N, C-alpha and C positions, 0 to 999 in steps of 0.2 A: 711435359706436354708434347703431344705428337699428333700427326694426322696421317692416316693410312687409307688407301683405297680398298674397298671391299670387293668381293667376288661379283657382287651385283652391280658394280660400277658407281657406287655411292662413296661418300667420304666420311670416315669416322674419326671424331676428335677424342683424344685421350688426355686425361688430366687427373691430378690427385687433389682431393678435397682437403681443407685445413685439418681434418681429422686423420689424414694419411690414407684414406680409402681411394682405390682406383675407380674412376668413373669414366663413362664414355657416352657419346651421343652422335647419331648419324645425320648427315646433311646431304642435300642433292649435289652441292658443288663444294670444291675445295675452298673457294673464297668465303662462303658462309661459315665453313668450319673454322677458318682462320680468324674471322671476326669474332666468332663465339669464344674461341680460346683466349683471345685478347681481353674480352669482357670478363672471363673467369679469372684471369691473372690480375686485372685491375680490382675486381671485387674482393679477391683474397687479400691483396695488399691493403685495401681500405677497410678490411674487417666487415664487409657487407655481403659476404659470400652467401648465396642461396643455391642449393643444389637444384638443377632443373628437374630432377625427379621427385623432389620432396613434396611438391604440390599434388602428387598423386594420392596422398593420404585422404580418405573420405572425411568430410566435415564432421560426421557423427563421431568418428574415432577420436579426433582431437577435441571435440566439444566435451566428451565425457572425461577425457584426461584433465581438461581445464576445470570442469565442474568438481572433480575430485580434489582439486587444490583450494577450493573455497574455504575461507576462514571467516564466516559471517554468522550472525545470529540464526538460530534454528528457524524462526519464522521467516526471515529473509531468504534463507536457503530454500525453504519449502515453496515460497512464492515464486522464486526465480526458476526452480526446477519444474514447476508446473507450466510456466510460460515457455520454457525451453522445450519441454516434452510435447505440449499441445500445439505449438505454433512454429517454433524455429526448426526443430528436428523434423517435424512433419514435412517441411519443404526441402531442407538442405541435407538431410542425413547422408544420403548416398553420393552427393556431389563431391568430386575431387576438389580440394582446397584451391588448387591452381586454376580451376575452370570457373570460379566464381568471380564475376566482374561487377563494376559499379552499376551498369545498366540492369543486370539481372536482379541485384539487390533492390534498386529503386523501384523496379517493376513489381517486385514482391511486396514491398512496403505499400505502394499505391493500391495494390489489390487487397491488402488487409484493411485499409482505411474504411471502406463502406461497411465492413462486417464487424469490426472491433472498435472499442472506444479509443480516442486519441491517447489516453494514458497507457492502454495495453499495447498499442502500436509502438509507442515510445519505448516500452520495455522490450519489445521484440527487437527493435533496432539496437538498443543498448546491449543486449545479450549476444546478438549476432556480431556486433562490433567487438565485443570482448573476446569472442572466440578467434576472430580474424586477427585482432591485435596480438593475441598470444601466439598465433601462427607466425606472424612477422617476427616477433621476438625470438622465436625458436627456429628461425631460419627455414621455415617451411614454405613461405611465400615472400615475395619481395615488397609488397605494399598491401595496405588495408583497403579493400574495395568499399568499405562502409563509410569512409570519410566523405563528408559533405552530402550525406543522404538526407533528404528532406522528409519530415514527418508532419502530419496534420497538427495544427495548433490546438492546444487545449483551451476551449472556450468555456467560460463560466456559464452555468445553467441557473435558472431562477431558484432552484432548490439547493444550490451550493452554499455552504457556510451560513446556514440560517441561524438567526438569533431569536429565541423565544422570549416573550415578555415575562418578567418576574411574576406578575399576578397570574398570568396564564399557566406558568409552570406550577405554581403552588395550588391554585384553585381549580384548575382543570386537568392538567396532566397527572400530577401525583395521585389524586383521588381515583383516577381511572386505571392506575397500575394495581394489579393484584397484591394483596397484603404481603405475601412472601417476598416480592421483588421490589417493593416500594423503597426500601432503604438503599438498594443497589442503584436505583434511578436517582434517589435524593442526593447521594454523595457526589454525583456528577454535576448536578446543578447547584449544590450547596457547598461544595468543597473543590470543584474543578478537577476531579480525578479523571484520568484516562480509564478506558475499560479494564485493561490488565491490572491497573493499580487498584481499582475498586473491587474487582473479582478476587484479588489476592490479599485483601485486608484480613488480618488475623487479630486475635484478642490482644496480643502484645503491642499492637500498633494503635489501639483505640483507647483513649482515656476520656470517658464521658463526664466524669466528675470535673476534670480540668477543662473540658470543652475543646479538646484538640485530638487530632489523629496524625500519625506519622506515616509517610510513604517510604517503605523500606524494602519492599519486594513487589513483584508482579506475577501474574499468571500468563503464560503463553499457550497458544493453541496451535498445534501442528498436526495436520491430517486427522482431525477429529479427536485428538488426545490433548488433554491439558496437563501442564506441569508448572511447578513453581520456579521462578528465577529469582535468586537471592539479591537482586539489585534492580532499581528502576531503569528507565530508558537512558538516563545520563547521570553524571555525578550531581548535577543540579537538581535532578529529579528526586533525590533523597531529601525530603523536606518535612516540615511540620506545618499543619494547616489548622487555623482556628475554626471552630464549628459554631454556627448560629443556633439559637435556642430551639427553633423549630426542627432543625436537623437532629439535634441531640435527642429530642422527644421521639422522633421517628426511629432512631437507632436503639433507644432504650426499649421501646415497644417491640422492635424486631428481636432483640436478644432475649427478652422475657418470653416471647411467644415461640421462637424457633431455636434458641440456644446457639451453640457453635457446632460446626461440622468437623471434618478431618483436619488435624493440625490446628485446632482452634480457629477454623475458617469462619469468618463472620457471615458471609453470604454463601453458604453451601446450598446445593440443590437438595432434592428429596432424599438422596442417599448420603448427603454430607460432603460431596466432592465439589470442586469448583465448577461454576457454570460454563457452558460452552457458548461462545459469542454467537455462533451461527444459529443455534437452537433458540437462544434468548431473543434474537432479532425477529425470528419468524413467529415464535409462539407467545412472546410476551410484549416486546417493544412495539411492533407495528399494530397489533390488535389494540394496545393501550392508546395509541395515537388515534385510532378510529373511534374508540369509545369516548375519547376526550374531544372529539370534533375537530381534530387537527389533520385528518387524513381521510379523503373521500367523504362519504356520508352514508348513514343507515337510518332509514325512516320506516315507520310502521304503516301498513296499508291493510286495514281490516285484520284478518288472521295471519297475514304474511308480513315479511320484512323485506324491504327493497334496498338492495345494495347499489350504490352509485359510485362510479370511479372514472378516472381518466387514464387510458392506457398509454403505452410507450409511443403509440402513433399519434397521440394528442387528441384522440377522439373520445368523447364521453360515452359511457356504457352503463347499463342498468340490468339488474337481474333480481327476480323475486325469489325469496328463500323461505323455508318453513320455520326457521328459528332465527332469533337475533344473533346467536353465536355463529351460525353458519354465514349470515350476511356479513358480520364483522370479519370473519376469516377470509371471505371472498374479497372484500375491499383491501384488507391487509396484504393479500397475495398479489392483487392485480393493479392497484393504484401506483402510478409512477411517482418517483421522488419521495418527499416526506422528510420530516425532521430525523436526523441521525442521533444516536446516543452520544457521539462525540460532539455534536452541536451544543449539548448542554455545557460542556467544558468551555466552548467558545462563548456561550451566553454568559456564563459565570464571570469570565474575564471582562466581557463587555460591560456588564453591570458595574463591576468595580471601577473600570475606567470612567464610565459615565458619572459615577458618584464622586469622582475626584480623588480616588485612591492613588498615591504616587506610583509611577511606573516601576520603581525599584521594588516596592512592596508587592505589586502585582506579579512581577517577575519571580519573586521568591515563592509565593504560594502556588504559582503555575508550574514551577520547576524548569523555567527557561534558563539556559546558560548565559544568554546575552539579553540585556534590556531592549536592544534593537529589535529582537524577535517579538517581544511583547508589543512594542510600539507599532511595528509593521503589520502585525496580525490584527490588533484590536482597536487601535485608535481610529482606523479607517472604517471600522464596523459601526461606530456610534452614529446614530441618526436622530439625535435629540435636537430638533430645530428650536424648541423653546429655550434650551440651554444657551444656544448661540444668541438668540434674541435678548435673553436676560443679560448676557455679557456685554452686548452692544447698547443696552438701554441707557440713555443719558439723562433720563428724567430724575429730578432731585428726590 
């Protein structure tokens, strides 16, 4: 380590990094240069050395290096890459890592909150922090400016985690679903399957004579393309599920009418391939909710059909259409909230818990790794006041 005066009258400090590379930095005074060299010596001895020049690397460069090291599921990687591309890099790509401070990050997060959902803002913070944490580990910056960043709370909405009544599911929703897709909806409410598990059912996993199906694979969708994954979400997800008689009947009818698709796929689309969740939601699921009277409303007014819905701003709206199909499509597109396909799985578990099925049995058919997950998710969903009163009734 050394300090020399430059021709311009400033003071340049020289030192060697732990890698043996000669580095230097210029200061206005000799005292500042001396203090800096002392800090470099201390950090080198403590193995916390960070080159003062390392922070010049643009955020985008290190972010892409970090993303290239991901070892996650394809769907998770695609989701994170989308958030990174559309929100994080859009703001920080050209910023030098060393110039990003806590105030700048908090200001950015606060600016996102009015435009994005709390869940998306939380993902932005998580990915931003991941890049900066990696930069700290790789000795590019001294600290992570994303620590203690506050994000908006995720507040539950009225349409979150809905539970449909059994009678409504079977007498209203299922009849409103087009024949080709009725079995795909039925296995969610009658066997508690996730979307990927239902879409990935093949002939070798369904035994209608024995009244059981096995969850042994799933379908994943990335960037509009579907593919098989030869295992479910978790080890506990590989399971056997008993089928009620009404569901067996629906599945028999489906196989007799439509047969099997590619790779003996039970619920293939018109060309035999796996359904895409995004298309299914827009073209089948939400219009079925409208026809079942579970989303918005469609009424006839003379020769026209009136579509009624509530938008994201909470205001009711109406429009007259020339056909019932057009009115249904309009409500399905514009009505806020509504039952989700995954809510059928929640409903299935809630029905079991309400009927007194032991939690360990519910855990197995749901594919949960821990019984506590089952209890935390579904025992609080039950809202059968009559059951409580019956338990407390002390009449002889």
